[in-house]
C-alpha positions as CSV (number, residue, x, y, z in Angstrom):
1,X,24.7,-10.7,-0.9
2,X,22.6,-9.1,1.9
3,X,18.8,-9.4,2.1
4,X,16.3,-7.7,4.4
5,X,13.1,-9.8,4.8
6,X,9.7,-8.5,6.0
7,X,6.9,-11.0,7.0
8,X,3.3,-10.0,7.1
9,X,0.7,-10.9,9.8
10,X,-0.6,-13.9,8.0
11,X,2.9,-15.3,7.7
12,X,3.3,-15.1,11.5
13,X,-0.2,-16.0,12.7
14,X,0.7,-19.0,14.8
15,X,3.6,-21.3,15.7
16,X,3.3,-23.4,12.5
17,X,3.7,-20.2,10.5
18,X,6.7,-19.2,12.6
19,X,8.4,-22.5,11.7
20,X,7.8,-21.8,8.0
21,X,9.4,-18.4,8.4
22,X,12.4,-19.7,10.3
23,X,13.0,-22.3,7.6
24,X,12.9,-19.6,4.9
25,X,15.4,-17.4,6.8
26,X,17.8,-20.3,7.6
27,X,17.7,-21.6,4.1
28,X,19.5,-18.5,2.9
29,X,22.4,-17.0,5.0
30,X,22.0,-13.7,3.2
31,X,18.7,-13.1,5.0
32,X,20.2,-11.2,7.9
33,X,17.6,-8.6,9.0
34,X,14.0,-9.6,9.7
35,X,11.0,-7.3,10.1
36,X,8.0,-9.0,11.6
37,X,4.4,-7.8,11.7
38,X,1.9,-8.6,14.5
39,X,0.2,-12.0,14.3
40,X,-2.6,-11.9,11.7
41,X,-5.7,-14.2,11.3
42,X,-5.2,-17.9,11.7
43,X,-8.5,-18.6,9.9
44,X,-11.1,-16.4,8.2
45,X,-13.2,-15.7,11.3
46,X,-10.2,-15.0,13.5
47,X,-9.2,-11.6,14.8
48,X,-5.8,-10.0,14.2
49,X,-3.8,-9.3,17.3
50,X,-3.5,-5.6,16.4
51,X,-7.3,-5.4,16.3
52,X,-7.5,-7.1,19.8
53,X,-5.0,-4.6,21.1
54,X,-7.2,-1.7,19.8
55,X,-10.1,-3.4,21.4
56,X,-8.3,-3.5,24.7
57,X,-7.6,0.2,24.4
58,X,-11.2,1.1,23.6
59,X,-12.4,-1.1,26.5
60,X,-10.0,0.8,28.9
61,X,-11.1,4.2,27.5
62,X,-14.8,3.3,28.1
63,X,-14.0,2.6,31.8
64,X,-14.3,-1.2,31.6
65,X,-11.7,-3.7,32.7
66,X,-9.4,-4.6,29.7
67,X,-8.0,-7.7,31.5
68,X,-10.1,-10.3,29.6
69,X,-9.0,-8.9,26.2
70,X,-5.4,-8.7,27.3
71,X,-5.6,-12.3,28.5
72,X,-6.9,-13.3,25.0
73,X,-3.9,-11.6,23.4
74,X,-1.6,-13.3,26.0
75,X,-3.0,-16.7,25.0
76,X,-2.2,-16.0,21.3
77,X,1.4,-15.4,22.1
78,X,1.6,-18.3,24.6
79,X,0.4,-20.7,21.8
80,X,3.4,-19.6,19.7
81,X,5.8,-19.9,22.7
82,X,4.5,-23.4,23.5
83,X,4.4,-24.5,19.9
84,X,8.0,-23.5,19.4
85,X,9.2,-24.8,22.8
86,X,10.7,-21.4,23.6
87,X,11.9,-20.7,27.1
88,X,11.1,-17.0,26.9
89,X,8.3,-15.5,29.0
90,X,6.2,-12.5,28.1
91,X,4.5,-12.3,31.5
92,X,6.3,-9.1,32.5
93,X,5.5,-7.5,29.2
94,X,1.8,-8.2,29.6
95,X,1.9,-6.8,33.1
96,X,3.4,-3.6,31.7
97,X,0.6,-3.5,29.0
98,X,-2.1,-4.0,31.6
99,X,-0.8,-1.4,33.9
100,X,-0.5,1.0,31.0
101,X,-4.2,0.4,30.1
102,X,-5.2,1.0,33.6
103,X,-3.1,4.2,34.0
104,X,-3.8,7.8,33.4
105,X,-1.5,8.5,30.4
106,X,-3.3,6.2,27.9
107,X,-2.7,6.7,24.2
108,X,-3.4,4.4,21.3
109,X,-0.1,4.3,19.4
110,X,1.7,2.5,22.2
111,X,-1.0,-0.2,22.6
112,X,-1.3,-0.7,18.8
113,X,2.4,-1.2,18.5
114,X,2.8,-3.9,21.0
115,X,1.7,-6.7,18.6
116,X,4.8,-6.1,16.5
117,X,7.0,-5.5,19.5
118,X,6.0,-8.8,21.2
119,X,6.3,-10.8,17.9
120,X,9.7,-9.3,17.3
121,X,10.8,-10.5,20.8
122,X,9.6,-14.1,20.0
123,X,11.1,-14.1,16.5
124,X,14.5,-12.9,17.8
125,X,14.5,-15.6,20.5
126,X,13.5,-18.3,18.0
127,X,16.1,-17.4,15.4
128,X,18.9,-16.5,17.8
129,X,19.1,-13.0,16.3
130,X,19.6,-9.8,18.2
131,X,16.5,-7.7,18.9
132,X,16.5,-4.1,18.0
133,X,13.6,-1.9,19.2
134,X,12.5,0.5,16.5
135,X,11.9,3.0,19.3
136,X,15.6,3.4,19.4
137,X,16.3,3.8,15.7
138,X,13.2,5.2,13.9
139,X,12.2,8.8,14.6
140,X,9.3,11.1,13.8
141,X,9.3,14.9,13.6
142,X,6.8,17.3,15.2
143,X,4.4,16.9,12.3
144,X,4.3,13.1,12.8
145,X,6.2,12.4,9.6
146,X,9.4,10.3,9.4
147,X,12.5,12.2,10.5
148,X,14.6,10.7,7.7
149,X,17.9,12.3,8.6
150,X,17.9,11.2,12.3
151,X,16.5,7.8,11.4
152,X,19.1,7.1,8.8
153,X,21.9,8.2,11.1
154,X,20.7,6.0,14.0
155,X,19.6,3.0,12.0
156,X,22.7,2.7,9.9
157,X,25.0,3.0,13.0
158,X,23.0,0.4,14.8
159,X,23.0,-2.1,11.9
160,X,26.7,-1.7,11.4
161,X,27.2,-3.1,14.9
162,X,24.8,-6.1,14.4
163,X,25.3,-8.8,11.7
164,X,21.8,-10.4,12.2
165,X,18.8,-8.8,13.9
166,X,15.0,-8.7,14.2
167,X,13.5,-5.2,14.0
168,X,9.7,-5.1,14.4
169,X,7.7,-3.0,12.0
170,X,5.0,-0.3,12.3
171,X,6.3,2.0,15.0
172,X,9.1,4.3,16.2
173,X,10.0,7.2,18.5
174,X,7.8,10.3,18.4
175,X,9.0,13.9,18.9
176,X,7.2,13.9,22.3
177,X,9.1,10.7,23.3
178,X,6.0,8.6,23.0
179,X,5.7,5.6,20.8
180,X,4.5,6.7,17.3
181,X,3.1,4.4,14.7
182,X,3.1,4.8,10.9
183,X,-0.2,5.7,9.4
184,X,-0.2,3.2,6.5
185,X,1.7,0.1,5.5
186,X,3.8,0.5,8.7
187,X,5.7,-2.8,8.6
188,X,6.4,-2.4,4.9
189,X,7.8,1.1,5.5
190,X,10.1,-0.2,8.3
191,X,11.4,-3.0,6.1
192,X,12.2,-0.5,3.4
193,X,14.0,1.8,5.8
194,X,16.1,-1.1,7.2
195,X,16.9,-2.3,3.6
196,X,18.1,1.2,2.6
197,X,20.3,1.7,5.7
198,X,21.6,-1.8,5.6
199,X,22.6,-1.2,1.9
200,X,20.8,-4.4,1.1
201,X,21.0,-6.1,-2.3
202,X,17.3,-7.2,-2.1
203,X,14.3,-6.4,0.1
204,X,12.1,-9.4,0.3
205,X,8.5,-8.8,1.3
206,X,6.8,-12.0,2.3
207,X,3.0,-12.3,2.4
208,X,0.3,-14.9,1.6
209,X,0.3,-14.4,-2.1
210,X,2.9,-15.2,-4.8
211,X,3.3,-11.6,-5.9
212,X,1.0,-9.2,-7.6
213,X,-1.6,-10.1,-10.1
214,X,-2.5,-8.4,-13.4
215,X,-6.0,-7.8,-12.3
216,X,-8.2,-8.1,-9.1
217,X,-9.0,-11.8,-8.5
218,X,-12.4,-10.7,-7.2
219,X,-13.2,-9.5,-10.7
220,X,-11.1,-11.7,-13.0
221,X,-11.0,-15.4,-12.4
222,X,-7.5,-16.7,-11.7
223,X,-5.6,-13.7,-13.2
224,X,-1.9,-14.3,-14.1
225,X,0.8,-13.0,-11.9
226,X,3.1,-10.1,-12.7
227,X,6.7,-11.2,-12.9
228,X,8.4,-7.8,-13.1
229,X,7.0,-4.3,-12.5
230,X,8.8,-1.0,-12.4
231,X,8.4,1.6,-9.6
232,X,6.5,3.9,-12.0
233,X,4.1,1.2,-13.1
234,X,3.5,0.2,-9.5
235,X,2.7,3.8,-8.5
236,X,0.1,4.1,-11.3
237,X,-1.6,0.9,-10.2
238,X,-1.4,1.7,-6.5
239,X,-2.9,5.1,-7.1
240,X,-5.8,3.6,-8.9
241,X,-6.7,1.3,-6.1
242,X,-4.6,-1.9,-6.6
243,X,-3.7,-3.6,-3.4
244,X,0.0,-3.1,-3.7
245,X,2.7,-1.6,-1.5
246,X,2.0,2.0,-0.3
247,X,4.3,4.6,-1.8
248,X,5.9,5.3,1.6
249,X,7.1,1.7,1.7
250,X,8.8,2.1,-1.7
251,X,10.6,5.4,-1.5
252,X,13.5,4.5,0.8
253,X,14.6,1.6,-1.3
254,X,13.7,3.3,-4.6
255,X,16.2,6.1,-3.9
256,X,18.9,3.4,-3.3
257,X,18.0,1.3,-6.4
258,X,17.2,-1.7,-4.2
259,X,14.8,-4.2,-5.9
260,X,11.8,-5.5,-3.9
261,X,10.7,-9.2,-4.3
262,X,7.2,-10.0,-3.2
263,X,7.2,-13.6,-2.0
264,X,4.7,-16.2,-0.6
265,X,5.5,-17.6,2.8
266,X,3.3,-20.7,2.0
267,X,4.9,-21.2,-1.4
268,X,8.6,-20.1,-1.0
269,X,9.5,-21.8,-4.2
270,X,7.5,-19.3,-6.3
271,X,9.6,-16.5,-7.7
272,X,6.9,-13.9,-6.9
273,X,6.9,-10.4,-8.3
274,X,10.0,-8.2,-8.7
275,X,9.7,-4.4,-8.3
276,X,12.6,-2.7,-10.0
277,X,13.7,0.8,-11.1
278,X,14.1,-0.2,-14.7
279,X,14.5,-3.5,-16.6
280,X,15.5,-4.8,-20.0
281,X,13.1,-7.8,-19.5
282,X,10.3,-7.7,-22.0
283,X,6.9,-7.9,-20.4
284,X,4.9,-11.1,-21.0
285,X,2.0,-9.1,-22.1
286,X,1.5,-5.6,-23.6
287,X,0.0,-4.5,-20.3
288,X,1.5,-5.0,-16.9
289,X,-1.7,-4.5,-14.8
290,X,-5.3,-3.2,-14.7
291,X,-6.7,-1.4,-11.7
292,X,-9.6,1.0,-11.0
293,X,-12.0,2.6,-8.7
294,X,-15.7,3.5,-8.7
295,X,-17.3,6.7,-7.4
296,X,-16.1,9.6,-9.5
297,X,-17.8,12.5,-11.2
298,X,-16.7,14.7,-14.0
299,X,-17.4,18.4,-14.6
300,X,-17.3,19.4,-18.3
301,X,-16.4,23.0,-18.9
302,X,-17.0,24.4,-22.4
303,X,-15.9,27.8,-23.8
304,X,-15.2,28.9,-27.3
305,X,-11.6,29.7,-28.0
306,X,-10.6,28.4,-24.6
307,X,-7.2,27.3,-25.9
308,X,-6.2,30.9,-26.7
309,X,-7.3,32.3,-23.3
310,X,-4.2,32.6,-21.0
311,X,-4.8,31.4,-17.5
312,X,-8.2,29.7,-18.2
313,X,-7.1,26.3,-16.7
314,X,-5.7,28.1,-13.6
315,X,-9.0,29.9,-13.0
316,X,-11.0,26.7,-13.3
317,X,-8.8,24.8,-10.8
318,X,-8.9,27.8,-8.4
319,X,-12.7,27.0,-8.1
320,X,-11.8,23.6,-6.8
321,X,-9.0,24.9,-4.6
322,X,-11.3,27.4,-2.9
323,X,-13.5,24.5,-2.0
324,X,-10.7,22.3,-0.8
325,X,-11.2,19.6,-3.5
326,X,-8.3,17.9,-5.3
327,X,-8.7,16.7,-8.9
328,X,-7.9,13.2,-10.1
329,X,-7.7,13.8,-13.9
330,X,-8.0,16.7,-16.3
331,X,-8.5,15.7,-20.0
332,X,-9.0,18.6,-22.3
333,X,-9.8,19.6,-25.9
334,X,-9.7,22.9,-27.8
335,X,-12.9,24.3,-26.4
336,X,-13.5,21.8,-23.5
337,X,-11.9,20.9,-20.2
338,X,-13.0,18.1,-17.9
339,X,-12.2,17.9,-14.2
340,X,-12.6,14.5,-12.6
341,X,-12.9,14.3,-8.8
342,X,-14.1,11.9,-6.1
343,X,-17.9,12.1,-6.0
344,X,-18.0,11.8,-2.2
345,X,-15.9,14.9,-1.9
346,X,-17.8,16.9,-4.6
347,X,-21.5,16.4,-3.9
348,X,-21.9,18.7,-0.9
349,X,-20.0,21.5,-2.6
350,X,-21.0,21.0,-6.3
351,X,-23.0,24.2,-6.6
352,X,-20.3,26.3,-4.9
353,X,-17.8,24.9,-7.3
354,X,-20.0,25.5,-10.4
355,X,-20.7,29.1,-9.1
356,X,-16.9,29.7,-8.6
357,X,-16.1,28.4,-12.1
358,X,-18.6,30.8,-13.6
359,X,-17.3,33.7,-11.5
360,X,-13.6,33.0,-12.2
361,X,-13.6,31.7,-15.8
362,X,-16.8,32.8,-17.4
363,X,-17.4,29.5,-19.3
364,X,-20.1,29.1,-21.9
365,X,-21.5,26.0,-20.2
366,X,-20.8,23.7,-17.2
367,X,-22.2,20.1,-17.1
368,X,-21.7,17.4,-14.4
369,X,-21.7,13.7,-15.0
370,X,-21.9,11.3,-12.0
371,X,-21.6,7.5,-11.3
372,X,-18.2,7.3,-13.1
373,X,-15.6,4.6,-12.6
374,X,-12.0,5.0,-13.7
375,X,-9.8,2.1,-15.0
376,X,-6.1,2.4,-15.4
377,X,-4.5,0.2,-18.0
378,X,-0.7,0.3,-17.2
379,X,2.3,-1.2,-19.0
380,X,5.7,-0.2,-20.1
381,X,5.1,-2.4,-23.1
382,X,2.3,-0.2,-24.5
383,X,4.6,2.4,-26.0
384,X,6.3,-0.1,-28.2
385,X,3.1,-1.7,-29.4
386,X,0.9,-0.1,-32.1
387,X,-2.8,-0.1,-31.7
388,X,-3.0,-0.6,-27.9
389,X,-5.7,2.0,-27.5
390,X,-7.7,0.6,-30.5
391,X,-7.6,-2.9,-28.9
392,X,-8.9,-1.6,-25.6
393,X,-11.8,0.3,-27.3
394,X,-12.6,-2.7,-29.5
395,X,-12.8,-5.0,-26.5
396,X,-15.0,-2.6,-24.6
397,X,-17.3,-2.1,-27.6
398,X,-17.6,-5.9,-28.0
399,X,-18.6,-6.1,-24.3
400,X,-21.1,-3.3,-24.9
401,X,-19.4,-0.9,-22.5
402,X,-19.7,2.8,-23.4
403,X,-16.5,4.8,-22.9
404,X,-17.3,8.1,-21.2
405,X,-13.8,9.5,-20.8
406,X,-10.2,8.9,-22.1
407,X,-7.0,10.3,-20.6
408,X,-3.5,9.2,-21.7
409,X,-0.3,10.6,-20.2
410,X,2.6,11.7,-22.4
411,X,4.7,8.8,-21.0
412,X,2.5,6.3,-22.8
413,X,2.8,4.3,-19.6
414,X,-1.0,4.2,-18.9
415,X,-4.4,4.9,-20.3
416,X,-7.2,6.0,-18.1
417,X,-10.7,5.1,-19.2
418,X,-13.9,6.3,-17.7
419,X,-17.0,4.1,-17.7
420,X,-20.3,3.9,-15.8
421,X,-20.0,2.4,-12.4
422,X,-22.3,-0.5,-13.4
423,X,-19.9,-1.3,-16.3
424,X,-16.8,-1.4,-14.1
425,X,-16.3,-5.1,-13.7
426,X,-17.4,-5.9,-17.2
427,X,-14.8,-3.5,-18.6
428,X,-11.9,-4.9,-16.6
429,X,-12.7,-8.4,-17.7
430,X,-12.9,-7.3,-21.3
431,X,-9.6,-5.6,-21.2
432,X,-7.9,-8.5,-19.4
433,X,-9.3,-11.0,-22.0
434,X,-8.1,-9.0,-25.0
435,X,-4.5,-8.6,-23.7
436,X,-4.0,-11.7,-21.6
437,X,-6.4,-14.5,-22.4
438,X,-5.8,-14.2,-26.1
439,X,-2.0,-14.9,-25.5
440,X,-2.5,-17.9,-23.1
């Protein structure tokens, strides 16, 4: 058994959290490769180290002395060093950072990456593991995207030489030989790359929650956790705004069939959520999760005999393409077609789009509806349960929520429901209640 473990910023915010992390790692000898983030918030009003590093960069760019901000960051790391009684010194590293900030070749990615780099140095010293700098094993191409071929080649060769190591997340080696950071979910992506190249059995992603929840806890009070979720379900929920792993952080392990286990550093005994390719485990509820976003608008295009006109859909979509607008959903009927887009992208170009639709497709009528929220009800259990859609609409009707749009994919994995922005939270609670609370 071989595990790759990634720890988020809240898991490594101070020396006390470092001790928890070390206990977790030492409790299981199969946890051999560790990916740390930069220190996060120690308390709600605190500032993340990465934000302080960005502040130091902005201070330097504005022509002011960044030393006070760098000293604040230095104090954060010194607290960890003193709290763990480490003999390591980061004085030389901070001198390098300060000289860089006062130099002529100043760029943000290098400064932003130092939080992970310094935390990795401390974690390696504390665990007694070897330190691997991602700059030496993770590479980007000229477009700023991951160079998968070179990264896999260098990473797998390096890991083969080292039985236990700490590899900081978030950054790598740019095509211009500068430090380059990932754009989103950087440490999660690094962990996934390491897990894939280490041929790990499990990729554990440790954070401050015990896995994913069926619904947003800001909307639903104490929602139940998700035990097992497939990659496809996760993608649907993530796309609709759920705070889950970014797709880039899943792809490397998904292609290798490596499961991800989301765990809680502060409650390591909790099983957390398993993210898997496929499973025979029956879901606890018909649905796996509910997620959604506000701020959409829908354009309803009507034309008699639309279904028999070859190329009609292409002509309509060309109107959006000409205006550089991507669509989110496209439910259709015999004589109607609806294009759902982000309202913020559409408003300034709405009349150009409408004009282009008339010019290209000659519809009978075009109507625009705004203030639309979309809710995705996702679950692999839905296809084996009769009446799922009926239960959803019954729950919404009982909650006095008007359904303005319905879109269901052929996979029966999810149902997209459009409601008014003002009904968004009420709708999510109603759907949660009908599928989860009634079974508790």
